[in-house]
Structure formats: C-alpha cells, structure tokens
C-alpha positions in Angstrom: -10.6 41.7 -14.9 -8.4 43.7 -17.4 -4.7 44.6 -15.7 -1.8 45.8 -18.1 0.9 43.8 -19.2 3.5 46.2 -17.5 1.0 46.0 -14.0 0.9 42.0 -14.2 4.9 41.7 -14.5 5.4 44.0 -11.0 3.0 42.8 -9.4 2.8 39.4 -7.6 0.3 36.6 -8.7 -0.8 37.1 -4.5 -1.6 40.4 -4.9 -4.7 40.0 -6.9 -6.2 38.4 -4.2 -6.5 40.8 -1.6 -9.2 41.0 0.8 -12.2 43.7 0.6 -12.9 44.3 3.8 -9.3 44.3 4.6 -8.3 47.7 4.5 -4.3 47.1 5.6 -2.5 46.6 2.1 0.0 44.7 3.4 -1.9 42.1 3.8 -3.2 38.9 1.7 -5.5 36.5 1.9 -5.6 33.5 -0.1 -8.5 31.8 -2.3 -10.7 29.2 -0.4 -9.2 26.7 -2.3 -5.4 27.5 -1.2 -6.1 28.3 2.2 -5.1 25.7 4.9 -8.0 25.5 7.8 -7.4 23.7 10.8 -8.6 20.2 11.7 -11.1 21.3 14.3 -12.4 24.5 12.1 -13.1 22.1 8.9 -15.0 19.3 11.1 -17.1 22.4 12.7 -18.1 24.1 9.3 -18.6 21.1 7.8 -21.0 19.8 10.7 -24.6 21.8 9.9 -25.7 21.7 13.3 -22.5 23.0 14.7 -21.8 26.5 15.4 -19.1 28.1 13.6 -15.4 27.9 14.1 -14.9 31.5 16.1 -17.5 30.8 18.6 -16.2 27.4 19.8 -14.5 27.4 23.0 -12.5 24.8 24.0 -15.1 23.2 26.9 -17.7 22.7 23.7 -15.4 20.2 22.0 -15.9 17.2 22.4 -13.8 14.4 22.2 -13.9 12.9 19.0 -16.2 15.3 16.7 -19.1 13.9 14.7 -18.2 12.6 11.4 -20.3 14.1 8.2 -20.3 12.6 4.2 -18.0 14.1 2.6 -15.3 15.4 5.3 -13.1 12.1 4.2 -11.6 12.6 8.4 -12.2 9.2 10.3 -12.8 9.4 13.4 -10.4 8.2 15.1 -13.0 5.4 17.1 -13.1 3.8 13.8 -9.8 3.6 12.9 -8.9 0.4 14.6 -12.3 -1.2 13.5 -11.2 -0.4 9.5 -8.0 -1.7 10.8 -9.7 -5.2 11.5 -11.3 -5.5 8.3 -8.4 -4.5 6.0 -6.1 -7.0 7.4 -6.8 -10.4 8.2 -6.8 -12.2 11.1 -4.6 -15.4 10.1 -3.4 -16.1 7.2 -1.0 -18.6 5.5 2.0 -17.8 3.2 3.6 -20.0 1.6 6.7 -20.0 -0.3 7.8 -22.0 -3.4 11.3 -22.4 -4.5 12.6 -24.5 -7.7 15.5 -24.2 -10.3 12.6 -25.7 -12.6 9.5 -23.0 -13.8 7.4 -26.1 -14.9 7.8 -28.3 -11.5 7.1 -24.7 -9.6 4.1 -23.7 -11.9 2.7 -27.0 -11.2 3.1 -27.0 -7.5 0.9 -24.1 -7.7 -1.4 -25.3 -9.1 -2.0 -28.1 -6.7 -2.1 -25.9 -3.8 -4.4 -23.3 -5.3 -6.9 -26.2 -6.1 -6.9 -27.3 -2.8 -7.5 -23.9 -1.2 -10.3 -23.2 -3.7 -12.1 -27.0 -2.7 -12.2 -25.6 0.5 -13.7 -22.0 -0.2 -11.0 -20.2 1.5 -9.6 -16.5 -0.2 -6.2 -16.7 -1.9 -3.6 -14.2 -3.1 -0.8 -15.5 -6.1 0.7 -16.9 -6.9 2.7 -13.9 -7.2 5.8 -14.1 -8.9 8.9 -12.8 -7.3 12.6 -11.6 -8.2 14.4 -14.9 -9.9 17.9 -15.0 -8.2 20.7 -15.7 -10.6 24.0 -17.4 -8.9 26.9 -17.1 -11.1 30.0 -19.3 -11.0 33.4 -18.4 -13.0 35.1 -21.6 -13.2 39.0 -21.4 -15.2 39.2 -23.8 -18.0 42.9 -24.8 -18.0 44.3 -25.5 -13.9 47.9 -23.6 -15.1 47.3 -21.3 -18.6 45.1 -19.9 -20.2 43.9 -17.2 -17.4 42.1 -15.8 -20.0 39.4 -18.5 -20.6 37.0 -18.8 -18.4 33.5 -21.0 -18.1 30.4 -19.6 -16.5 28.0 -21.5 -15.0 24.7 -20.0 -13.7 21.9 -21.4 -11.4 18.3 -19.8 -11.1 16.4 -19.7 -8.6 12.4 -19.4 -9.2 10.2 -18.3 -6.6 6.5 -18.1 -5.7 4.0 -16.8 -3.2 0.6 -17.9 -2.3 -1.1 -16.1 0.5 -4.0 -18.0 2.0 -6.7 -15.4 3.9 -8.7 -17.1 6.9 -7.5 -20.7 6.6 -10.0 -23.2 8.0 -9.2 -26.7 9.8 -10.6 -28.3 6.4 -7.6 -26.0 4.2 -4.5 -26.9 6.7 -5.6 -30.7 6.5 -5.6 -30.5 2.5 -2.4 -28.7 2.0 -0.8 -31.0 4.7 -1.9 -34.3 2.3 -0.5 -32.4 -0.9 1.9 -34.2 -3.2 4.6 -31.9 -4.1 7.5 -32.9 -6.3 10.7 -33.1 -4.8 12.0 -30.4 -6.7 10.5 -27.6 -5.2 11.2 -26.1 -1.3 8.1 -25.3 0.3 8.4 -22.7 3.3 5.1 -22.2 5.3 4.7 -19.3 7.4 1.6 -18.8 9.9 
C-alpha cells in the first residue's frame, strides 16, 4: 500500500484501518489484535460448538462456560482446586538468627539433613537481609567531642520452609542439638 509522505503525516494512524463494509467515514475499526472483546464473546467465539457471540441471548448462557484449550480463561470452579495444589496445607517455617555466620550455616545444614532423612520437600535456606546495629560511643567522657568509637553488631538471618511435614519430621527436628549462639523461631 503506497501512501504519500504528506498524506501519511496529516492522517492519523488509525484512519488507515477503516472498515470496508462501513460506509460512515467517521467510524474506525481497529485491527483484531488491538480490539478488546468482552469475556463472554471471547469464550463463545473460541468454542467450536457454540453459536456466534451476536446470537447468544442471556438465557442461553450457562453459569460456567466450558473451557477450551488455548483460551487461558480459568473456569471459576477450578480456581479453588488449583489453589489447593499450589499452596501447601501445612508448612513449618524456621527462622534462624545468629551473630556468627559459620554457626548459622552449620545449623541450616543440620535442619536440612534432618528434613531430607524423612523425605519431605524443603525450601531454603534463604538468606534474609543482615541487620546492622551501630553504636556510637564518645572516646573521652569530658573533652574531645569529635573523637568517637563506632561499634557494630550484625545479625545474620536464614529462612527454611518445610512443606507437608510428617510426625517423623517433627520428631527429628525436636531431637536436633543446635548451638547456643543461634536463635531459632519456629512457626507452624
């Protein structure tokens, strides 16, 4: 399609897509890739046995339309079923905190080994952001206000999720001997 440069600059882009069956020059039809169709007409148009969208009346439309391959539209009744498969019904979330990295890494290895011996799915250890607490102390109690010491404490954190734990998993976790320098927080 050859369009002159002066005509292309004065015409809007959508005027090139005029409908051939519509004699009214002011109405424009968008290409099918740009056209947004309502949900009911998309589902009806994709179903091979359904009549065209224009002939469907309100009393003919069912409560839940049939899903076909490739539509990408979930059936409302199946949303709850997928949610149960994706989200576990029960999980144990273990959060570990320590000032020393080798202690927390060793504790994570012990927890993961205890969970793997009972054949449960685990996620982690996920390193969470390290919290830094900085303390500023005056160097001299009376003079030299500009001279100060800065002390820092870093708290390292790890997160472990155990999906669908069994009684054996809980027993093996309860029998673990973790170092005293590791704070363990368990949520069910």
